[in-house]
C-alpha positions as CSV (number, residue, x, y, z in Angstrom):
1,M,18.3,-33.3,13.8
2,T,18.1,-31.3,17.0
3,D,15.0,-29.3,17.9
4,K,17.0,-26.1,17.2
5,G,18.0,-27.4,13.8
6,K,14.4,-28.3,12.9
7,A,13.3,-24.8,14.0
8,I,15.8,-23.1,11.8
9,S,14.9,-25.4,8.9
10,V,11.2,-24.8,9.2
11,L,11.7,-21.0,9.5
12,S,14.0,-20.9,6.4
13,V,11.6,-23.1,4.2
14,N,8.6,-21.4,5.5
15,T,9.9,-18.0,4.6
16,F,11.1,-19.1,1.1
17,S,7.7,-20.7,0.5
18,F,5.9,-17.5,1.6
19,V,8.2,-15.4,-0.7
20,V,6.9,-17.6,-3.6
21,C,3.3,-17.5,-2.5
22,F,3.3,-13.7,-2.2
23,S,5.0,-13.4,-5.6
24,C,2.1,-15.3,-7.1
25,W,-0.6,-13.3,-5.0
26,V,0.4,-9.9,-6.5
27,L,1.0,-11.1,-10.1
28,Y,-2.1,-9.3,-11.4
29,G,-0.5,-6.0,-10.5
30,V,2.0,-6.3,-13.2
31,L,0.0,-8.6,-15.6
32,M,-3.1,-6.3,-15.9
33,A,-0.9,-3.3,-16.5
34,F,0.8,-5.2,-19.3
35,L,-2.3,-6.4,-20.9
36,V,-4.1,-3.1,-20.8
37,D,-1.1,-1.1,-21.8
38,N,-0.6,-3.2,-24.9
39,G,-4.2,-3.2,-25.9
40,L,-4.7,-7.0,-25.4
41,F,-7.7,-6.3,-23.1
42,H,-9.7,-3.0,-22.5
43,F,-10.4,-2.9,-18.8
44,D,-11.5,0.5,-17.3
45,A,-10.0,1.7,-13.9
46,G,-12.9,0.0,-11.9
47,Q,-12.4,-3.3,-13.5
48,I,-8.7,-3.2,-13.0
49,G,-9.3,-2.5,-9.4
50,W,-11.5,-5.6,-9.1
51,L,-8.9,-7.7,-10.9
52,L,-6.2,-6.5,-8.6
53,G,-8.4,-7.1,-5.6
54,V,-10.0,-10.5,-6.2
55,P,-6.8,-12.6,-5.4
56,I,-6.4,-10.6,-2.3
57,L,-10.0,-11.3,-1.4
58,T,-9.6,-15.0,-1.6
59,G,-6.3,-15.0,0.3
60,S,-8.0,-12.8,2.9
61,V,-11.2,-14.7,3.7
62,T,-9.5,-18.0,3.7
63,R,-7.0,-17.0,6.2
64,L,-9.3,-17.7,9.1
65,P,-10.3,-21.2,8.1
66,A,-6.6,-21.8,7.1
67,G,-5.6,-20.7,10.7
68,V,-8.1,-23.0,12.3
69,L,-7.0,-25.9,10.1
70,T,-3.4,-25.2,11.0
71,D,-4.2,-25.3,14.8
72,R,-6.1,-28.6,14.4
73,Y,-4.1,-30.5,11.7
74,G,-0.7,-28.7,11.6
75,G,0.9,-26.2,9.4
76,R,3.0,-28.6,7.2
77,I,0.0,-30.4,5.5
78,V,-2.1,-27.2,5.3
79,F,0.7,-25.2,3.7
80,A,1.5,-27.9,1.1
81,V,-2.2,-28.2,0.2
82,I,-2.6,-24.5,-0.3
83,M,0.4,-24.2,-2.6
84,L,-0.8,-27.0,-4.8
85,L,-4.3,-25.7,-5.1
86,S,-2.9,-22.2,-6.0
87,A,-0.7,-23.7,-8.7
88,V,-3.7,-25.3,-10.4
89,A,-5.6,-22.0,-10.4
90,M,-2.5,-20.1,-11.5
91,Y,-2.0,-22.4,-14.5
92,C,-5.7,-21.7,-15.5
93,V,-4.8,-17.9,-15.9
94,S,-3.0,-18.8,-19.1
95,F,-6.3,-19.7,-20.7
96,C,-8.2,-16.5,-19.7
97,N,-9.9,-14.4,-22.5
98,S,-12.3,-12.1,-20.7
99,F,-12.8,-10.1,-17.5
100,E,-14.9,-12.9,-16.0
101,H,-12.2,-15.4,-16.7
102,F,-9.6,-13.4,-15.0
103,L,-11.9,-12.8,-12.1
104,L,-12.4,-16.5,-11.5
105,A,-8.9,-17.5,-12.0
106,G,-7.7,-14.6,-9.6
107,L,-10.2,-16.0,-7.0
108,G,-8.5,-19.3,-7.3
109,F,-4.8,-18.6,-7.1
110,G,-5.5,-15.9,-4.5
111,L,-5.6,-18.8,-2.1
112,S,-1.8,-18.5,-2.0
113,G,-2.4,-15.4,0.3
114,A,-3.7,-17.8,3.0
115,S,-0.3,-19.2,3.4
116,F,0.5,-16.3,5.7
117,A,-1.9,-17.3,8.4
118,V,-0.6,-21.0,8.2
119,G,3.1,-19.8,8.2
120,I,2.6,-17.5,11.3
121,A,1.0,-20.2,13.4
122,Y,3.3,-23.0,12.2
123,T,6.5,-20.9,12.7
124,S,5.6,-19.6,16.2
125,L,5.3,-23.2,17.5
126,W,9.1,-23.7,17.0
127,F,10.4,-20.7,19.0
128,P,10.2,-19.5,22.6
129,R,8.1,-16.4,23.4
130,E,11.1,-14.0,23.7
131,K,12.3,-14.9,20.2
132,Q,8.9,-15.1,18.5
133,G,8.9,-11.5,17.4
134,T,12.2,-11.9,15.6
135,A,11.1,-15.2,14.1
136,L,7.8,-14.0,12.9
137,G,9.5,-10.9,11.5
138,I,11.8,-13.0,9.5
139,F,9.0,-15.1,8.2
140,G,7.0,-12.0,7.3
141,A,9.9,-10.7,5.2
142,G,8.4,-13.0,2.6
143,N,6.4,-10.0,1.8
144,A,9.4,-9.2,-0.4
145,G,7.9,-11.5,-2.9
146,A,5.7,-8.5,-4.0
147,S,8.9,-6.6,-5.1
148,L,10.3,-9.7,-6.8
149,T,7.2,-9.8,-9.1
150,S,7.3,-6.0,-9.5
151,M,10.8,-6.1,-10.7
152,G,11.0,-9.5,-12.4
153,A,7.6,-10.0,-13.9
154,P,7.9,-7.1,-16.6
155,H,11.2,-8.6,-17.8
156,L,9.7,-12.1,-17.9
157,L,6.7,-10.7,-19.9
158,N,9.2,-9.1,-22.4
159,Y,11.1,-12.4,-22.7
160,C,8.0,-14.5,-23.2
161,T,6.6,-12.1,-25.8
162,N,10.0,-11.9,-27.6
163,N,10.2,-8.1,-26.7
164,L,6.5,-7.5,-27.6
165,Q,6.8,-9.2,-31.0
166,N,4.4,-12.0,-29.9
167,L,2.0,-10.6,-27.4
168,E,0.2,-13.8,-26.8
169,G,3.4,-15.1,-25.2
170,W,2.1,-13.6,-22.0
171,R,0.2,-16.8,-21.4
172,T,3.5,-18.6,-20.6
173,V,4.1,-16.4,-17.5
174,P,1.3,-17.8,-15.2
175,K,2.5,-21.3,-16.2
176,I,6.0,-20.5,-15.1
177,Y,4.5,-19.2,-11.8
178,A,2.4,-22.4,-11.4
179,V,5.5,-24.7,-11.9
180,L,7.4,-22.6,-9.3
181,L,4.6,-23.2,-6.8
182,V,4.7,-27.0,-7.4
183,V,8.6,-27.1,-7.1
184,T,8.3,-25.1,-3.9
185,T,5.8,-27.5,-2.5
186,V,8.2,-30.4,-3.0
187,I,11.1,-28.6,-1.3
188,F,8.8,-27.5,1.6
189,W,7.6,-31.0,2.2
190,F,11.0,-32.6,2.5
191,L,12.6,-29.8,4.6
192,T,9.9,-29.3,7.3
193,F,8.6,-31.4,10.1
194,P,5.1,-32.0,11.7
195,K,4.2,-30.0,14.7
196,K,0.8,-28.6,16.0
197,V,-1.0,-27.3,19.1
198,D,-2.9,-29.9,21.1
199,K,-6.6,-29.1,20.4
200,K,-8.1,-32.4,21.4
201,G,-11.6,-32.0,22.9
202,L,-12.0,-28.5,21.5
203,S,-14.9,-27.7,19.2
204,I,-14.7,-25.1,16.4
205,A,-16.8,-22.7,18.6
206,M,-14.3,-23.1,21.4
207,Q,-11.4,-22.4,19.0
208,L,-13.1,-19.2,17.8
209,A,-13.9,-17.9,21.3
210,P,-10.9,-15.4,21.4
211,L,-12.5,-13.5,18.5
212,K,-15.1,-12.1,21.0
213,Q,-12.3,-9.9,22.5
214,P,-12.2,-6.3,21.2
215,R,-8.4,-6.2,21.1
216,V,-8.5,-8.8,18.3
217,W,-10.4,-6.4,16.0
218,R,-8.2,-3.5,17.1
219,F,-5.2,-5.6,15.9
220,G,-7.1,-6.2,12.8
221,L,-7.6,-2.5,11.9
222,Y,-3.9,-1.9,12.5
223,Y,-3.2,-4.8,10.0
224,F,-5.8,-3.6,7.7
225,F,-3.7,-0.5,7.3
226,V,0.0,-1.8,7.5
227,F,-0.6,-5.0,5.5
228,G,-3.7,-4.2,3.4
229,G,-2.3,-0.8,2.5
230,F,1.0,-2.5,1.6
231,V,-0.6,-4.9,-0.7
232,A,-2.9,-2.5,-2.3
233,L,0.0,0.0,-3.1
234,S,2.3,-2.7,-4.3
235,Q,-0.1,-3.3,-7.1
236,W,-1.5,0.3,-7.6
237,L,1.9,2.0,-7.7
238,I,2.8,0.4,-11.0
239,S,-0.3,2.0,-12.7
240,Y,0.5,5.1,-10.8
241,Y,4.0,5.5,-12.2
242,L,2.8,4.5,-15.6
243,N,0.2,7.2,-15.8
244,V,1.5,10.0,-13.5
245,Y,5.2,9.8,-14.6
246,T,4.7,8.2,-18.1
247,M,7.2,5.5,-17.3
248,S,7.7,2.2,-19.2
249,L,6.2,-0.9,-17.5
250,A,9.7,-2.3,-16.6
251,T,10.8,1.0,-15.0
252,A,7.4,1.4,-13.2
253,G,7.9,-2.1,-11.8
254,L,11.3,-1.2,-10.5
255,M,10.2,2.0,-8.9
256,A,7.2,0.2,-7.2
257,A,9.7,-2.3,-6.0
258,I,11.4,0.6,-4.0
259,F,8.2,0.5,-1.9
260,S,7.6,-3.2,-1.6
261,L,11.2,-4.6,-1.2
262,P,12.1,-2.7,1.9
263,S,8.7,-3.3,3.5
264,G,9.2,-7.0,3.2
265,V,12.9,-7.2,4.3
266,I,12.6,-4.6,7.1
267,R,9.8,-6.8,8.7
268,A,12.5,-8.9,10.3
269,I,14.0,-5.8,11.9
270,G,10.5,-4.8,13.0
271,G,10.2,-8.1,14.8
272,W,13.4,-7.5,16.6
273,L,12.6,-3.9,17.6
274,S,9.1,-5.1,18.8
275,D,10.9,-7.6,21.0
276,K,13.3,-4.9,22.4
277,Y,11.2,-1.8,22.7
278,G,7.5,-3.2,22.8
279,A,5.1,-3.5,19.9
280,R,2.9,-0.8,21.0
281,S,5.6,1.9,21.2
282,I,6.7,0.8,17.8
283,M,3.2,1.1,16.5
284,Y,3.1,4.8,17.6
285,W,6.2,5.4,15.5
286,V,4.7,3.6,12.5
287,L,1.4,5.2,12.4
288,G,2.7,8.7,13.1
289,S,5.3,8.4,10.3
290,C,2.8,7.0,7.9
291,L,0.3,9.8,8.6
292,F,3.2,12.3,7.9
293,A,4.2,10.8,4.6
294,S,0.7,10.2,3.4
295,L,-0.2,13.8,4.0
296,A,3.0,15.0,2.1
297,L,1.9,12.8,-0.9
298,C,-1.6,14.1,-1.0
299,V,-0.8,17.3,-3.0
300,P,-1.4,16.3,-6.6
301,R,0.8,17.1,-9.6
302,M,-0.6,20.3,-11.0
303,D,-0.2,23.2,-13.5
304,I,-3.0,25.7,-12.8
305,E,-3.8,29.2,-14.0
306,T,-6.5,30.7,-11.8
307,P,-8.0,34.2,-11.3
308,G,-6.1,36.3,-8.7
309,Q,-6.6,39.7,-7.0
310,G,-7.5,42.3,-9.7
311,V,-7.3,46.2,-9.8
312,M,-10.6,48.0,-9.1
313,C,-11.4,51.6,-9.9
314,T,-12.2,53.7,-6.8
315,K,-13.9,56.5,-8.7
316,K,-15.5,56.9,-12.2
317,G,-13.5,58.7,-14.9
318,T,-11.7,58.3,-18.2
319,V,-8.7,56.1,-18.7
320,T,-5.8,58.3,-19.6
321,R,-2.8,56.0,-19.7
322,V,-2.4,52.1,-19.8
323,T,1.1,50.5,-19.5
324,S,2.4,47.1,-18.3
325,T,3.0,48.6,-14.8
326,E,0.2,51.1,-14.2
327,I,-3.2,52.4,-15.3
328,A,-4.3,56.1,-15.0
329,V,-7.9,57.1,-14.6
330,G,-7.9,60.9,-14.6
331,E,-5.2,62.0,-12.2
332,K,-5.5,58.7,-10.2
333,V,-2.7,56.1,-11.0
334,Y,-3.3,52.5,-10.3
335,P,-0.1,50.3,-10.1
336,I,-0.4,46.8,-11.5
337,K,1.9,43.8,-11.0
338,K,3.8,43.1,-14.2
339,K,4.2,39.5,-15.5
340,E,7.9,38.5,-14.9
341,E,9.4,37.5,-18.2
342,G,11.9,34.6,-17.7
343,N,10.2,33.4,-14.5
344,M,10.4,29.6,-14.1
345,L,6.7,29.3,-14.4
346,T,6.4,31.5,-17.5
347,I,9.2,30.2,-19.6
348,L,9.5,26.9,-21.6
349,N,8.1,23.7,-20.2
350,E,11.4,21.8,-20.3
351,N,12.8,24.0,-17.5
352,K,9.9,23.1,-15.1
353,D,11.9,20.2,-13.8
354,L,13.9,22.7,-11.8
355,I,10.9,23.3,-9.5
356,I,10.8,20.9,-6.6
357,W,8.3,22.4,-4.2
358,P,4.8,23.8,-5.0
359,T,5.5,27.2,-6.5
360,S,3.2,30.1,-7.6
361,V,3.6,33.5,-9.4
362,F,1.0,36.3,-9.6
363,W,0.6,39.1,-12.1
364,Q,-2.1,41.5,-13.4
365,E,-3.2,42.3,-17.0
366,P,-5.1,45.4,-18.0
367,I,-8.6,44.9,-19.5
368,V,-9.2,48.5,-20.4
369,K,-7.7,50.9,-22.9
370,E,-7.0,54.6,-23.1
371,G,-10.2,56.7,-23.6
372,D,-12.5,54.2,-21.9
373,Q,-15.0,55.6,-19.6
374,V,-14.9,53.5,-16.3
375,A,-17.4,53.4,-13.3
376,K,-16.6,53.1,-9.7
377,K,-15.6,49.6,-8.6
378,Q,-15.1,48.5,-12.2
379,V,-12.2,46.2,-12.7
380,L,-9.3,47.8,-14.5
381,A,-6.9,44.8,-14.6
382,R,-7.5,41.2,-13.9
383,G,-5.4,39.2,-11.6
384,I,-3.9,35.8,-12.7
385,T,-2.2,33.3,-10.4
386,H,-0.2,30.4,-11.8
387,I,0.4,27.5,-9.5
388,F,2.7,24.7,-10.5
389,F,3.8,21.5,-8.6
390,Q,5.9,19.1,-10.5
391,A,5.7,16.3,-7.7
392,N,9.2,15.5,-8.4
393,V,9.5,11.8,-8.9
394,W,12.4,11.3,-6.6
395,I,10.9,13.2,-3.7
396,F,7.6,11.3,-4.3
397,T,9.6,8.0,-4.2
398,A,11.4,9.0,-1.0
399,F,8.0,9.4,0.8
400,V,6.8,6.2,-0.7
401,L,10.0,4.5,0.7
402,I,9.1,5.8,4.1
403,L,5.7,4.2,3.9
404,G,7.3,1.0,2.7
405,I,9.7,0.9,5.6
406,M,7.2,1.8,8.3
407,T,4.4,-0.6,7.1
408,G,7.1,-3.3,7.1
409,I,7.9,-2.6,10.7
410,G,4.2,-2.2,11.6
411,K,3.4,-5.6,10.2
412,A,5.8,-7.3,12.5
413,A,4.7,-5.1,15.5
414,V,1.1,-6.2,15.0
415,Y,1.8,-9.8,14.9
416,R,4.1,-9.5,17.9
417,H,1.1,-8.9,20.0
418,I,-0.6,-12.1,19.2
419,P,1.6,-14.8,20.9
420,D,1.6,-12.6,24.1
421,Y,-2.1,-12.3,24.4
422,F,-3.2,-15.6,22.7
423,P,-0.4,-18.0,23.0
424,N,-2.5,-21.1,22.3
425,D,-4.7,-19.5,19.7
426,V,-2.1,-17.9,17.2
427,G,-3.7,-19.7,14.2
428,V,-7.2,-18.5,14.9
429,V,-6.3,-15.0,16.1
430,G,-3.6,-14.7,13.5
431,G,-6.0,-15.9,10.9
432,I,-8.8,-13.3,11.6
433,V,-6.2,-10.4,11.8
434,G,-4.8,-11.7,8.5
435,V,-8.4,-11.7,7.0
436,I,-9.0,-8.1,8.0
437,G,-5.5,-7.2,6.7
438,G,-6.0,-9.0,3.5
439,L,-9.3,-7.3,3.0
440,G,-7.6,-4.1,3.1
441,G,-5.5,-5.2,0.2
442,F,-8.7,-6.2,-1.6
443,V,-10.7,-3.1,-1.2
444,G,-7.8,-0.7,-1.6
445,P,-7.4,-1.1,-5.4
446,I,-11.2,-1.0,-5.8
447,I,-11.5,2.2,-3.7
448,F,-8.4,3.8,-5.4
449,G,-10.0,2.9,-8.9
450,Y,-13.4,4.4,-8.2
451,M,-11.9,7.5,-6.4
452,L,-9.8,8.1,-9.5
453,Q,-12.8,7.7,-11.7
454,V,-14.9,10.1,-9.7
455,T,-12.3,12.8,-9.1
456,G,-9.7,12.3,-11.9
457,I,-7.0,12.9,-9.2
458,W,-4.4,10.1,-8.7
459,T,-3.5,11.3,-5.2
460,T,-6.8,10.4,-3.7
461,C,-5.2,7.1,-2.7
462,W,-2.8,8.9,-0.3
463,M,-5.7,10.8,1.2
464,S,-7.4,7.6,2.1
465,F,-4.1,6.3,3.5
466,A,-3.8,9.4,5.7
467,L,-7.4,9.0,7.0
468,L,-6.8,5.3,7.9
469,S,-3.6,5.9,9.7
470,L,-5.2,8.7,11.8
471,A,-8.1,6.4,12.7
472,C,-5.6,3.8,13.9
473,L,-3.7,6.3,16.0
474,I,-6.8,7.6,17.6
475,W,-8.2,4.2,18.5
476,M,-4.9,3.0,19.9
477,H,-4.3,6.2,22.0
478,A,-7.9,6.2,23.2
479,T,-7.4,2.5,24.4
480,I,-4.1,3.2,26.1
481,N,-5.7,6.2,28.0
482,K,-8.5,3.9,29.0
483,M,-6.0,1.4,30.4
484,M,-4.2,4.2,32.2
485,R,-7.3,5.3,34.0
486,K,-8.2,1.7,35.1
487,Q,-4.7,0.5,36.2
488,A,-2.0,1.5,38.5
489,P,0.3,4.4,37.5
490,H,3.2,2.0,37.1
491,L,1.5,0.4,34.1
492,V,2.9,3.4,32.0
493,D,6.4,1.7,32.3
494,H,5.2,-1.9,31.9
495,I,2.3,-1.6,29.4
496,E,3.7,-4.3,27.0
497,T,3.8,-6.9,29.8
498,A,0.2,-6.2,31.0
499,V,-1.1,-9.0,29.0
500,S,-4.2,-9.5,31.0
501,A,-5.1,-5.8,31.3
502,G,-7.4,-3.8,29.0
503,H,-8.1,-4.6,25.4
């Protein structure tokens, strides 16, 4: 087989294997929702956050050592070992009977997340620099595995439990995932070829030397947002749709897939865009769009009746007339705003689905009657403001889709930087960037869970998303301005090629 044929084979099988690994990595997002929703286990929001996060933690912290091992021994052997070890831990999930059991099993099969650092380093070796953005984008499309689990796992759970007639049948699902990992390992081994960077004579300390550079950690923050946020939301959205929109598990999984599927598939396009227009330019669009969408999603679904502006008496006297539109005190008449009968916010609840944007109405109600003696500055009628926001599910999902698309493009853009700046250290640098990104997926559900417990507001997750995207934008823009001040003006037009300049 020619080198080009081998490269295509490696890319194809790498991507397929990563799809399977990613599907396993996010299984808890569906499984925990199923177990809690059907009363098999009684985990609170904080515990669910931990269970969603522990596989992500393992997959994150092992990415750096996995990247180092890949640079030293080659991606073929490291990828295969990771999948086999993950299969063993995944099989153990079927025997879990407590929070602690699920925690330990999740830590075990979470190793499948480290496959990303291995695949990135292994794939990049087979393609020239000008095509690496596209190749790595195609490999990264394996993130679509999250949507396959979101869409497929609920139906698989229904099938294995005989449509909820035998709830203990859920234990078959992790066994199926474990078998899939083993089969994938066999396919991978026979359709890939050995290749690695020459690291002879280099110590571990020398391999880790690039981690001293600030740009590595800046790339890590970007990835913490675009990848960590993607993983966290891929799992959190299922519970979000279940609770906020009272959907079934299958429907919630399908709606969550609207977020995760484009993010995985679009990553390949993100790699091509980064090759064509420059990764940094693409990151500006990604972070700006995510900030906009997150802010739009911050407004919670609400139905609030709150005090409004009342009517106050300007001089003492006797109330001589009270109607729905005015109050008379002596000869002084005070107009009041009448409640509009038939207004969308004051009629039957079933018509509220007509309201798309946040809406409010205001009226005043008399609190005095004829013959009452009133003093100056006494309130004659209280004001009432009714605010309603339905958070229309389709508008909500449209903004979620924007986030899914832009984070998918952003994931490719972040990793497009690495072969340019660190061509001989893709495994190590890609590993630490992957660690930081994966940690975002770990802490995300935990933070979301505790913020929900403290505030009782589901949209706090979008508030944290907005803050993080803003932080990334500020750091990136500040870095670019610093580079502009230090370098020649022509750098503005060639910033992506200035590999040795700035950080």
